[in-house]
C-alpha positions in Angstrom: 12.0 40.2 -12.7 9.1 38.2 -11.2 9.4 37.9 -7.4 9.3 34.6 -5.5 6.1 35.7 -3.9 4.5 36.4 -7.3 5.6 33.0 -8.6 4.0 31.3 -5.6 0.8 33.3 -6.0 0.6 32.5 -9.7 0.5 28.8 -8.8 -2.4 29.2 -6.3 -5.1 29.4 -9.0 -8.8 29.7 -8.2 -10.6 26.4 -7.7 -7.5 24.3 -7.1 -7.2 21.6 -4.5 -3.9 22.2 -2.7 -1.9 20.0 -0.4 0.3 21.9 2.1 2.9 19.9 3.9 2.2 19.9 7.6 4.1 19.0 10.9 7.7 20.2 10.9 7.8 20.2 7.1 5.4 23.1 6.8 7.1 25.8 4.7 7.3 28.9 6.9 8.0 31.0 3.8 4.5 30.1 2.4 2.9 31.5 5.5 4.5 34.9 5.0 3.5 35.0 1.3 -0.2 34.2 1.8 -0.5 36.3 5.0 0.5 39.3 2.9 -2.0 38.4 0.2 -5.1 37.1 2.2 -7.3 36.7 -0.9 -4.8 34.4 -2.6 -6.4 31.3 -1.1 -10.1 32.4 -1.6 -12.0 29.6 -3.4 -9.2 27.1 -2.9 -9.6 23.8 -1.1 -6.6 23.0 1.2 -5.6 19.8 2.8 -2.7 18.8 5.1 -2.0 17.0 8.4 -1.4 19.9 10.8 -0.4 19.0 14.4 -1.3 20.6 17.7 1.8 22.0 19.3 3.7 22.2 16.0 1.5 24.0 13.5 0.2 27.3 14.7 -1.0 29.1 11.5 -4.5 29.1 10.3 -4.8 29.3 6.5 -8.6 29.2 6.6 -8.6 32.4 8.6 -7.2 34.4 5.7 -10.4 34.6 3.8 -14.0 33.4 4.5 -14.0 31.5 1.2 -11.1 29.2 2.1 -11.8 25.6 3.1 -9.2 23.3 4.8 -9.4 19.6 5.5 -7.2 18.2 8.2 -7.1 15.3 10.8 -6.2 16.9 14.1 -7.2 20.3 15.4 -4.4 22.7 16.3 -5.6 25.5 18.7 -4.8 28.1 16.0 -7.5 26.6 13.8 -10.2 26.5 16.4 -12.1 29.7 15.2 -12.1 28.5 11.6 -13.3 25.1 12.8 -16.2 26.7 14.6 -17.0 28.8 11.6 -17.1 25.7 9.4 -14.1 26.5 7.3 -11.9 23.7 8.8 -13.1 20.1 8.5 -11.5 17.6 10.8 -11.5 14.0 9.6 -11.3 11.5 12.5 -8.8 9.1 11.1 -5.7 7.4 12.6 -2.4 7.9 10.8 -2.7 4.6 8.9 -6.0 5.7 7.3 -4.6 9.2 6.7 -1.9 7.6 4.7 -4.5 5.7 2.6 -6.3 9.0 2.1 -3.3 10.6 0.6 -2.0 7.5 -1.3 -5.3 6.4 -2.8 -7.8 9.3 -2.5 -8.3 12.2 -4.9 -5.0 13.6 -6.2 -4.5 17.3 -5.4 -4.0 19.8 -8.2 -1.0 21.3 -6.4 1.4 20.0 -3.8 3.4 22.5 -1.7 6.5 21.1 -0.1 9.6 22.0 1.8 12.8 20.2 0.6 16.5 20.4 1.0 18.8 21.5 -1.8 19.5 18.8 -4.4 22.4 16.5 -4.1 24.8 15.5 -6.9 22.2 13.1 -8.2 19.6 15.9 -8.5 17.5 14.6 -5.6 15.9 16.9 -3.0 15.5 15.3 0.4 12.2 15.7 2.2 14.4 16.0 5.3 13.2 15.0 8.9 9.5 15.1 8.0 8.5 12.3 5.7 5.0 11.4 7.0 2.7 12.2 4.1 4.6 14.2 1.5 6.1 11.1 -0.2 2.6 9.8 -0.8 1.3 13.0 -2.2 3.9 14.5 -4.5 4.0 11.6 -7.1 0.2 12.0 -7.6 -0.1 15.8 -7.6 -0.7 17.4 -10.9 1.8 20.2 -10.1 4.6 20.5 -7.5 5.7 23.7 -5.9 8.8 23.2 -3.6 10.5 25.7 -1.3 14.1 24.6 -1.4 15.3 25.8 1.9 19.1 25.8 2.4 18.6 25.5 6.2 16.3 22.4 6.0 18.4 19.3 6.9 18.9 16.6 4.4 17.9 13.2 5.7 20.7 10.7 5.3 18.1 7.9 4.9 14.7 8.9 3.6 12.6 9.9 0.6 13.5 12.5 -1.9 11.9 14.2 -4.9 13.8 14.7 -8.1 14.6 18.3 -8.9 13.4 17.7 -12.4 9.9 16.7 -11.0 9.4 20.1 -9.4 7.3 22.5 -11.5 8.0 25.7 -9.5 11.1 26.1 -7.4 11.3 28.7 -4.7 14.8 29.1 -3.1 14.8 30.1 0.5 17.4 30.4 3.3 15.3 30.7 6.4 14.2 29.0 9.6 12.1 25.9 9.9 9.7 24.7 12.6 11.5 23.8 15.8 10.3 23.4 19.4 11.3 22.5 22.9 9.9 19.9 25.3 8.4 21.3 28.5 10.3 20.4 31.6 8.8 17.3 33.3 6.9 17.7 36.5 7.4 15.5 39.5 4.3 13.6 38.4 5.8 12.9 35.0 9.1 11.8 36.5 7.2 9.4 38.8 5.3 8.0 35.9 8.5 7.5 34.0 10.1 5.6 36.9 7.1 3.2 37.0 7.0 2.6 33.3 10.7 2.4 32.6 10.9 -0.7 34.9 8.6 -2.5 32.5 10.6 -1.9 29.3 13.3 -4.5 28.7 16.5 -4.4 26.7 15.9 -5.0 23.0 12.4 -3.5 22.9 11.2 -1.4 19.9 10.0 1.9 21.2 7.2 4.2 20.0 6.2 7.4 21.9 3.5 9.9 21.3 3.1 13.6 21.9 3.0 14.6 25.5 5.2 15.2 28.6 4.6 11.8 30.1 5.8 9.8 27.0 8.8 12.1 26.7 9.7 11.6 30.3 9.5 7.8 29.9 11.8 7.9 26.8 14.3 10.0 28.8 14.2 7.4 31.6 15.5 4.6 29.3 19.1 5.5 29.1 20.3 2.4 31.1 18.6 0.1 28.6 20.5 -1.7 25.8 19.7 -2.5 22.2 16.6 -0.4 22.0 15.1 0.1 18.5 13.3 3.3 17.5 10.0 2.5 15.7 8.0 5.7 16.2 5.8 8.0 14.2 7.6 10.9 15.7 10.8 11.4 17.7 11.7 14.1 20.2 14.8 15.2 22.1 14.9 12.2 24.4 15.9 9.8 21.7 19.2 11.7 21.2 19.9 11.1 24.9 19.3 7.4 24.4 21.8 7.4 21.5 24.4 9.3 23.6 23.9 6.8 26.5 24.5 3.8 24.2 20.9 2.6 24.7 20.1 2.2 21.0 21.0 -0.9 19.0 24.0 -0.1 16.8 23.1 -2.5 14.0 19.4 -1.6 13.6 17.5 0.8 11.3 15.9 3.3 13.6 12.7 4.4 11.8 10.4 7.4 12.3 8.2 9.6 10.2 9.2 13.0 11.6 11.4 14.8 14.1 10.4 17.7 16.4 12.8 19.5 18.7 15.6 22.0 18.7 17.4 22.8 15.5 20.4 20.8 16.7 18.2 17.8 17.4 16.5 18.0 14.0 20.0 18.0 12.3 21.0 15.0 14.5 17.9 13.1 13.6 18.3 13.8 9.9 21.8 12.4 10.1 21.2 9.3 12.3 17.6 8.1 11.7 15.7 6.5 8.9 12.7 8.6 7.8 9.7 6.9 6.1 6.1 7.7 5.1 3.1 6.8 7.3 2.4 3.6 5.4 5.7 2.3 6.8 5.6 3.9 10.2 2.0 3.2 11.0 0.8 0.6 8.6 -0.5 -2.7 10.1 1.5 -4.9 7.8 4.7 -3.0 8.6 4.1 -2.9 12.3 3.2 -6.6 12.4 6.9 -7.3 11.6 8.1 -5.3 14.5 9.4 -7.3 17.4 8.6 -6.5 21.0 6.9 -3.2 20.2 6.2 -1.0 23.2 3.7 1.8 22.4 3.9 4.7 24.9 1.1 7.2 24.5 -0.8 9.6 26.7 -4.4 10.4 27.2 -6.6 13.2 28.6 -8.6 10.7 30.6 -9.0 6.9 31.0 -12.2 5.4 32.3 -12.8 2.4 34.5 -13.3 0.1 31.5 -9.8 1.0 30.2 -11.0 3.2 27.4 -8.9 6.3 26.5 -9.8 9.8 25.4 -7.0 11.6 23.5 -9.2 14.0 21.6 -11.7 15.9 23.8 -11.4 18.2 26.7 -14.6 19.3 28.5 -16.6 18.1 25.4 -14.6 20.2 23.0 -12.3 18.8 20.3 -8.7 19.7 21.0 -6.7 17.2 18.9 -7.3 14.1 16.9 -6.5 10.4 16.8 -3.0 10.7 15.5 -1.0 7.5 15.5 -1.8 6.2 18.9 -4.6 3.8 17.9 -2.3 2.2 15.2 0.6 1.6 17.6 -1.6 0.5 20.5 -3.3 -2.1 18.3 0.0 -3.3 16.8 1.7 -3.5 20.2 -1.2 -5.6 21.6 -0.8 -8.1 18.8 2.9 -8.5 18.5 4.9 -11.0 20.5 6.3 -9.3 23.6 4.5 -6.1 22.8 2.9 -3.7 25.3 0.4 -0.8 24.8 0.8 1.8 27.5 -1.3 4.9 28.3 0.6 7.2 30.6 -1.0 10.3 32.2 -0.9 12.3 35.4 -3.7 11.3 37.8 -5.2 14.7 38.0 -5.7 18.0 36.3 -6.6 21.6 37.4 -4.4 21.5 40.4 -5.7 18.1 41.6 -9.4 19.1 41.4 -10.1 16.9 38.4 -9.4 13.2 38.3 -8.1 12.0 34.9 -9.1 8.4 35.9 -12.9 8.7 35.5 -15.8 6.3 35.9 -17.0 7.0 32.4 -15.3 9.1 29.7 -16.7 12.6 29.4 -15.9 12.6 25.6 -18.5 11.8 23.0 -16.2 9.2 21.4 -13.6 6.7 22.4 -10.1 7.2 21.0 -8.4 4.1 22.4 -10.7 1.1 22.9 -10.4 -1.0 26.0 -9.2 -4.0 24.1 -6.1 -2.0 22.9 -5.0 -0.9 26.3 -2.5 -3.2 28.2 -1.2 -0.9 30.9 -2.3 2.4 32.3 0.3 4.4 34.4 0.0 7.4 36.6 2.4 8.7 39.3 0.6 6.4 41.7 1.5 3.2 39.9 0.6 0.9 36.9 -2.7 -0.8 36.3 -2.1 -4.0 34.3 -5.3 -4.7 32.4 -4.3 -7.7 30.5 -6.5 -10.8 31.0 -8.7 -9.0 33.6 -12.4 -9.0 34.1 -14.5 -5.9 34.4 -14.2 -5.7 38.2 -10.5 -6.4 38.4 -9.6 -3.8 35.9 -11.9 -1.2 37.4 -10.3 -1.7 40.9 -6.8 -1.7 39.4 -7.5 1.7 37.7 -9.1 3.1 40.9 -5.9 2.1 42.7 -3.7 4.4 40.5 -6.1 7.4 40.7 -5.2 10.2 43.1 -6.0 9.1 46.7 -8.5 11.9 47.2 -10.6 10.7 44.2 -10.5 6.9 44.9 -13.5 6.8 47.3 -15.8 8.6 44.8 -14.6 6.4 41.9 -15.2 3.3 44.0 -18.8 4.5 44.8 -19.4 5.3 41.1 -18.2 1.9 40.0 -20.4 0.2 42.6 -23.4 2.1 41.2 -22.5 1.4 37.6 -21.8 -2.3 38.3 -25.4 -2.8 39.5 -26.7 -1.8 36.0 -24.2 -3.7 33.9 
């Protein structure tokens, strides 16, 4: 009898373009199979949206003749990126969705799904960001039907009959735990939570500061989840009665403990990135509050979320889509939250000019910047007012230098 591994390897034919589901939907069984047969991907062109902090396997490292296209840069793929085997496309989620929905169709789509229900539909589970856009267009579909993968109560599915190769598994899926918040994160959360009113629609990005802010909203009422990703804090909101009981709480994927993933699959609506990040969809969202983090913010209000010390460490993700949408909706707010310093206080994350080669969040898409020292409201401010507001929330030991740098820069504007 042909083994499951042999059946998978038979699908990975030379010269194919192959989509591999990323984020929490990445099939861990696939990793094991290709790691044991490192030549299986030679000459193949891979693509997927792999996320820092979630996806820690490098398919391009298996063989020097593998190429992989992605949109953010997980640390595990750094060596292959430097070797030219990984290509990072600098697109926000809304444009990644268009890439998968309208671009070249892959020869093969590799997915993880839940077992079929009575209607023969296999749920994509708590990770619906891009797979629903890819599988209808792929020439062949290979699906790992994982008995442990939670079925999403509300979300996209693929008919069992549409799957060309079925691999049944009964194993773990990607889970994770949030880091404990520091005193700085808790202070940031206290400042920002006061700005979020009952009835707001909430989006939060990756990072300890956004997670701490979500966790600080348990006293609110009628909040609506409208986020590209959800983490453990949203379950706490539900337990505290902070979520609207009559609303559809929409997200693209969940990341947290196994118990949280199962809760999210049962209680939230999962949708693809055209819905979660698309401009037309977000324009219909009332009172959207976008809560994201940054590696640094300069005195113009520009945010860097991709570069550390001049090296690419992430990607745009969904922050630009949500920041822009929040800025344009009635009652919306676009917030960048970050600790004031790094490296034990030696490095200010409020800077005179970004150290990055590109701008991730433009100044016109930033409403509020929060650190543990307060909130800078940049709405309707001129250049000088916003610069001084940002200096005021920098760490005290860095404010004098920043003020001097602004004075010098201001002479040449």
